[in-house]
N, C-alpha and C positions, 0 to 999 in steps of 0.2 A: 491568733496567727496560725494555729494548725488548719482552721477553716480557709484561711486565706490561701494556704499551699495546695490544700486539696482542689480549690477552685482552680487556681492558675494549672496545677498539674491536668485537671480534667479537661481545659481549654486547650492545653498544649496536645493532649493525646488525642483529643476530637479532630484537631487540625491535621495532625499525621496520619489518623486513619483515614480521613477523608481524601488524600493526596492520590492513591490510586485509582479512585473513583472520577477524578477528574481529567485523566488522560482518557483521549478520545480514541474508538476504534472506527474504521471507516469501511462500508460495505460497498462494493462496485455497483452502480446502476446499470444493467446492461442496455436498457432502452434509452440512455442518453450517452452510451459510449460507442466508439467508432475506432475500429483497427483495420488499417488498409495496408496493402503491399501492391507494389509495381513489378510486372514482368517486362522484359525488355527482349523484343524479338527482332530478328533481321536487321540487327545492327543498331537502328535508331528508333525503332516503334515500340512506345511504352503503353501499357493497358494497366489500368488499375482494378484492383479486386479487393475483397474486404472478406471478413469472418464476422458471422452475425450472432455467435454464441459464445458470451464471454462471462466470466464470473471472477470473483476476487475479493480481496480485503487488505487492508491497512491495519495491523495491531497496535496496541498502545505502546509498543517499544520500537514502532517504526519499520516493523517486518513486513514488506508488500509480497503477495503472491497472486498473480494473474494468471488464469487457466482458459486456454482457449480450444473449443472445439473443433478439430480439424474437419470434420464432416461438415461443418457449416460454411464452408468456403464458397463464395458467391462471385462468379466471375460474368454473370447475365448471359451465360451461354450454359444450358444443361449439359450438353454432351461434354464440354470442357471442365466443368464442374465433376463430373464423374470421373473423368481421367485424372483429374488432379488428386482427387480421393483416392483412386485405385492404383494408379502409376507413380505418382509424385510423393504424396504423403503417407499412402500406404495405411489408411486409417483403421483397417481391419487389425493391423498390428499396433499401430502407434495412434492413438485416438485423440491425444491432446498434446498441446504445447504448453509449458508451464514457464513462467518467468518469476524468479524470486529476486527481490532488490531490499537494500536498507536504506531507510530514508531517515533523517535526523528527525526524531519525534519533537524535540524543543522547537525546531524551526517551523514546523507544521502547526503546532500548538499556538505559536505567537502570532501566525496570521490572523488579522482581523478581516471581518466582512467587508469585501470590496477591494481588499488588498492582493497582491500577487508578489510572488518570488521566484527567482530562478533556482532550479534544483539540478544538482548534477549526483546521479546514484550508480555506484557499480552494481551489476546484476548478473545473474546466471540465467540462460536460456537451455531449457531442456526440450529437444527437438527430435524426432526420427531416431530416439536411443542415442542421442549424443548429448553432450553439455558444452555449452561455449560461454565464455565471459563477455558481457557487453557494457559499455558506458551508455548511460542514457543522460541526455541533456533535456530538460523540461522547464515548463513553465507552471507553477501552481497558483491557482487563483481561489480565494474563499468567496464564494457565491453569496451565501448567507450562514448562520451559524451553523445549520447542519447539511450544508451542501458544499464540496470542493471539486473543483475541476483541475485536472494534471493532462498536459497536452505536450507532445513532443516539440522541441524547437528545433531540432535538427533531424533529419531521417536517420533511422538505424540501418544500415547497409549489412544485411546478412549475406554470408558465402554459402550458397547452397552446397557445395562441395566439402565444406567443413561438417556439415551434418549428414554427410553420407547421402547425399541426394542428387550428386550430378549423373548418375545412371538414370534416375527418373526423368530428369531435365532432357537428357539425350534421347530417352524413348519418345517423349512427348514432341521432341523436334522433328524425330523422325516421322511421327504419324501425321504432324501437321503439315510436312514437306516444308518445313522452314529452313533457310540458309543458317540461323543461330538462334540459340536462346541463351541469354546471359545468366551465369550462376550468381551474379550481384544482383541482390533483391533490395531495394529501398523499402523500408517499413515505416507508417506514420500512425499516431495514436492519439485520441482525445479519450479521457477516461473521465467519468463523474462518479463521485463517491459520496454518499449520505451517511449520516451518523445520528442516531438518536439515544437519549437519555435512557439507561436501564430501566425497564420496568419493574416496579415493585411486586415482589412475590414472596413465596417461602423461603428463598434463598437469603432474603434481606438479613433476617435475624444471625444467619450464619455468617455472612460477610463482615457482620459488625464485631465479631470476636477479634480483639487485638492480636496481631501476629507476632512472632518472636522479636522482629524488627522494631515493632511500635513498642512493646515492652521495654526493650533496651532504650529506646528514645526516651520512654518514661522514665526510665531511671536516672538517664543522662539530664533530663529536665529536673528532676527531683534535686539533685547534686547542686545545679546551677541555682536553684530557687533557694535552696537550705543556706547557701553560702552567701546571699544578698544580705545587706543591711536592712534593718527595719524600714528605713526611709525607701528603699529601692522597692520593697516589696508593697509600701503602701502606694507608691507611684504607679506600679505596674497593675495593682488591683483597681485602680481608679479608672484605667483604661477599659476595663471589663465591666464597670460599675459595680464591683464587689466591695464588701467591706468586711472588717475582721468579725 
């Protein structure tokens, strides 16, 4: 009977120890991702621009961080790229824009390849020395076991004034000789994330050491199993192909 209890406890603690390894961490693939924004000038003329250097990840707790290199702004007009970098974004002082968000990890992990879900996430955007809360409305699609696509379903409309950029907008307007440039900036995105199983290395042995939480769970299992009747223990042992 003691062997049976040991077998059941070993199986239980093994399952518990594996739980952290099952949760996925996702890394942004910049080659298959796209971040675009629209500038609106002269009242009703819209032009689409993009950033070409992105990085980011979603950890196993659902914490997402996306970093955008503002120097990578691409408007298809070199002099306008330069003016945006120097006069609007001031990239010598503010090189990056960083978006932090929290996504329900259970919802992401539950998506099967080929499935898609709607996601609403509260986030914080740090840009030009200012931070502002945003609500992101997205669709997440599991392309295959190791690839997930997340895309905006509604544009995120940023207010340049809230990020201290209205002066830069006005400077661009004056240089271009335009009647107006709107402070309202619609932003859309398509982000592709990849995940791979962790490679076996020298850290494997260290990671297999039970944590205090796992040991506590072990003791809880021991109490439950020892309180079982002999018939209950035999029935559970049969599930694992064990015998006394």
